[in-house]
C-alpha positions in Angstrom: 97.5 82.6 92.5 95.9 79.1 92.6 95.1 79.6 96.2 92.9 82.8 95.6 91.2 81.1 92.6 90.5 78.0 94.9 88.9 80.3 97.4 86.7 82.0 94.4 85.6 78.8 93.2 84.7 77.7 96.7 82.6 80.4 97.6 80.5 80.2 93.9 80.2 76.5 94.5 79.1 76.1 98.1 77.8 79.7 98.8 74.0 80.9 99.8 72.6 83.7 98.8 72.1 86.5 101.4 70.6 90.1 101.5 73.0 92.4 103.4 72.8 96.1 104.6 74.1 97.6 101.2 70.6 96.4 99.2 72.7 93.8 97.1 72.7 90.3 97.7 76.0 88.3 98.2 76.7 84.6 97.6 78.0 83.9 101.3 80.3 81.1 102.4 81.0 80.4 106.2 84.6 80.3 107.2 86.6 79.6 104.5 90.5 79.7 105.0 93.1 79.7 102.7 97.4 79.7 103.1 100.1 81.1 101.3 103.9 80.4 101.3 105.3 84.1 101.4 108.6 82.7 100.8 107.5 81.6 97.3 106.9 85.1 95.9 105.1 88.0 97.3 101.4 87.4 96.8 100.1 90.4 94.3 97.4 88.8 91.9 98.6 88.3 88.7 94.8 87.4 87.3 94.0 91.0 87.4 95.9 94.1 87.3 96.4 95.5 91.1 96.7 99.0 92.2 99.9 98.6 93.7 100.8 102.0 94.6 97.5 102.5 96.4 97.8 99.2 98.3 101.4 100.5 99.6 100.1 104.1 100.3 97.3 102.5 102.7 99.4 100.1 104.4 101.9 102.9 105.2 99.1 105.1 106.5 97.8 102.3 108.5 101.6 101.9 110.1 101.6 105.9 110.6 98.5 105.4 113.2 96.6 108.4 111.8 93.0 108.2 111.8 92.5 111.3 109.5 92.5 110.6 105.7 94.0 114.0 104.8 97.2 112.4 103.9 96.0 109.0 102.6 93.7 110.8 99.7 96.7 112.5 98.3 97.2 108.8 96.7 93.7 107.3 97.1 90.2 107.8 97.9 89.4 104.4 99.3 88.3 105.5 102.5 86.7 108.8 101.6 83.0 107.0 101.9 83.8 105.9 105.5 84.8 109.2 106.7 83.1 112.3 108.0 82.8 115.7 106.5 85.9 116.6 108.3 87.9 113.5 107.1 88.2 111.5 110.5 87.6 108.0 110.1 86.0 106.4 113.2 87.7 103.0 112.5 91.1 103.8 111.4 93.1 100.3 111.6 96.4 101.9 112.1 95.1 104.3 114.9 94.2 100.8 117.1 97.4 98.9 115.5 99.7 102.0 117.2 97.2 103.9 119.6 94.9 101.5 121.3 93.0 102.9 124.2 93.5 100.5 127.1 91.7 101.4 130.6 93.7 100.9 133.8 92.5 101.4 137.2 95.0 103.5 139.2 95.9 103.1 143.1 92.9 105.1 143.9 90.5 103.1 141.8 90.1 105.7 139.2 90.2 104.8 135.3 93.0 106.2 133.4 93.3 105.6 129.5 96.5 104.6 128.1 97.5 104.1 124.4 99.3 101.0 123.5 101.5 100.6 120.4 100.5 96.9 119.6 103.0 96.8 116.4 105.7 98.1 118.4 105.2 95.4 121.3 105.0 92.7 118.9 108.3 93.7 117.2 110.0 93.9 120.9 108.5 90.7 121.9 109.6 88.8 118.6 113.2 90.1 119.6 112.8 89.2 123.4 110.8 85.9 122.9 110.6 84.7 119.4 108.2 82.0 120.3 105.6 83.6 122.3 102.1 82.6 121.8 101.2 86.4 122.3 102.0 88.0 119.2 98.4 89.5 118.8 97.3 92.9 117.3 93.6 94.1 117.1 91.6 96.8 115.9 88.5 95.8 117.0 87.4 97.9 120.1 83.8 97.1 121.5 82.7 100.8 122.2 83.9 101.9 118.7 82.7 98.7 116.7 79.0 99.1 118.1 78.6 102.9 116.7 81.2 102.9 114.0 79.9 103.5 110.4 81.9 100.6 109.1 83.6 98.3 112.1 87.0 96.6 111.3 86.5 94.0 108.5 89.9 92.3 109.0 89.9 92.9 113.0 92.6 90.8 114.2 95.7 89.1 113.5 98.7 87.0 115.3 102.2 86.4 114.3 103.9 83.0 115.2 107.4 81.8 114.6 108.6 78.3 113.1 112.0 77.5 112.1 113.2 81.1 112.2 110.3 82.3 109.7 107.5 84.7 110.7 104.1 83.4 110.0 100.8 85.5 110.2 97.2 84.6 110.8 94.6 87.2 109.7 90.8 86.9 110.9 88.3 88.6 109.1 84.6 89.0 110.0 83.3 90.1 106.4 85.6 89.7 103.1 84.4 90.9 99.8 86.2 88.3 97.6 86.5 90.4 94.1 87.6 93.7 95.7 88.7 93.3 99.3 90.5 89.8 99.6 93.3 90.4 97.0 94.0 93.8 98.8 94.0 92.4 102.2 96.1 89.3 100.9 98.9 92.0 99.7 98.7 94.3 102.6 99.3 91.8 105.2 102.2 90.0 103.4 103.9 93.8 103.3 103.1 94.0 107.0 104.5 90.6 107.6 107.7 91.2 105.5 108.4 94.3 107.5 108.2 92.9 110.6 110.2 89.7 109.7 112.8 91.9 108.3 113.1 94.0 111.5 113.2 90.8 113.7 116.0 89.0 111.5 113.4 86.4 110.5 112.3 84.4 107.5 109.3 84.7 105.5 106.7 81.7 106.5 103.0 81.1 105.9 100.1 83.9 105.6 97.0 82.2 106.6 93.7 83.6 105.9 90.1 83.1 107.8 87.2 84.7 106.5 84.2 84.3 108.6 81.8 85.6 105.7 83.6 85.5 102.5 81.3 86.9 99.9 80.6 88.0 96.3 78.0 90.3 95.3 75.6 89.2 93.0 72.6 90.9 91.4 70.0 89.8 88.9 70.7 90.9 85.1 68.7 93.5 83.6 68.3 95.4 87.1 69.5 98.8 88.5 72.0 96.7 90.6 73.3 94.8 87.9 76.6 96.7 87.7 77.4 95.7 91.5 77.5 92.0 90.2 81.0 90.7 90.5 80.4 87.1 89.2 81.2 88.1 85.7 84.7 89.3 86.7 85.7 86.5 88.8 84.5 83.9 86.1 87.2 86.1 83.6 89.7 85.4 86.2 89.1 81.8 86.5 89.9 81.5 82.7 93.4 83.1 83.2 96.5 80.9 84.3 98.3 82.8 87.2 101.6 84.3 86.4 104.7 83.9 88.5 104.7 85.9 91.5 106.9 89.1 91.6 109.5 89.8 94.6 109.3 92.3 96.9 112.2 94.3 98.2 112.2 96.6 101.3 114.8 99.0 102.6 116.7 97.9 105.7 115.1 100.8 108.1 113.3 100.6 111.0 109.3 100.1 110.8 108.9 104.0 111.7 111.4 105.3 108.9 110.1 103.5 106.2 108.6 105.7 103.1 107.2 104.7 100.1 110.3 105.0 98.0 111.9 102.4 100.3 109.4 99.6 98.5 110.5 98.1 95.3 108.0 95.8 93.4 110.3 93.5 91.2 109.0 91.7 88.1 105.2 92.1 88.2 103.4 91.0 85.2 99.3 90.7 85.3 96.5 90.5 83.1 94.4 93.4 82.5 92.4 94.8 85.3 89.4 94.1 85.9 86.6 96.7 87.1 84.4 96.1 90.2 81.9 98.3 91.7 81.9 98.8 95.6 78.8 98.3 97.3 79.2 100.7 100.0 
């Protein structure tokens, strides 16, 4: 995808070197933004092979609202490093999407916590009022974020309907260009297509703002060299993007969708590029 390669070029050309909590430096660019037209194909990178099955299992796990990794880890161990010894995840995006704790005062002045299903609200609101400007979902709960091992990176997103097409804007506080961003892009494209299909809308634009867009770097010959992502990204920049695949989703309500209801059609890519995760 040209949009992704342009993002890589931007961060490399204009980013500044910064230390991080991981002990590995990054080249960091403030407030990067790109847009992808979802009607032109499903935005799964072709300049490296993507782990499609892991990606889809993760999205479905989010939509389940689960905050334990027992079911997810049968398919991918992507969240193992952030869960506690029992497998509970402090910052489980889907838990906040589907069960956000909202404190409301009752008539006696006492606080009562209720759970808000933000995904269902968005679907219902689009059906009632498709031109609403309140189609917002957040995973950022301040009490959780101040003590979490890893507060939400892609912490809020909003939908917007134009010309009977569903657009999505994602805001991300921190984005690993080599590893995380390709997954985030594809994951929210899946989510947008699910909701568009359920509400009878076409696919519009996915827009993504990354507040700290960064690439991990390390000096050659050091013990941290294996975490350097520049070599792999430069390799991708030499590869000509291939045609995007199509994603076909069974016509079922969102809560009934399973892995087998998704078909990725026509996906071709260059070989996989291995990037080490900085935890």
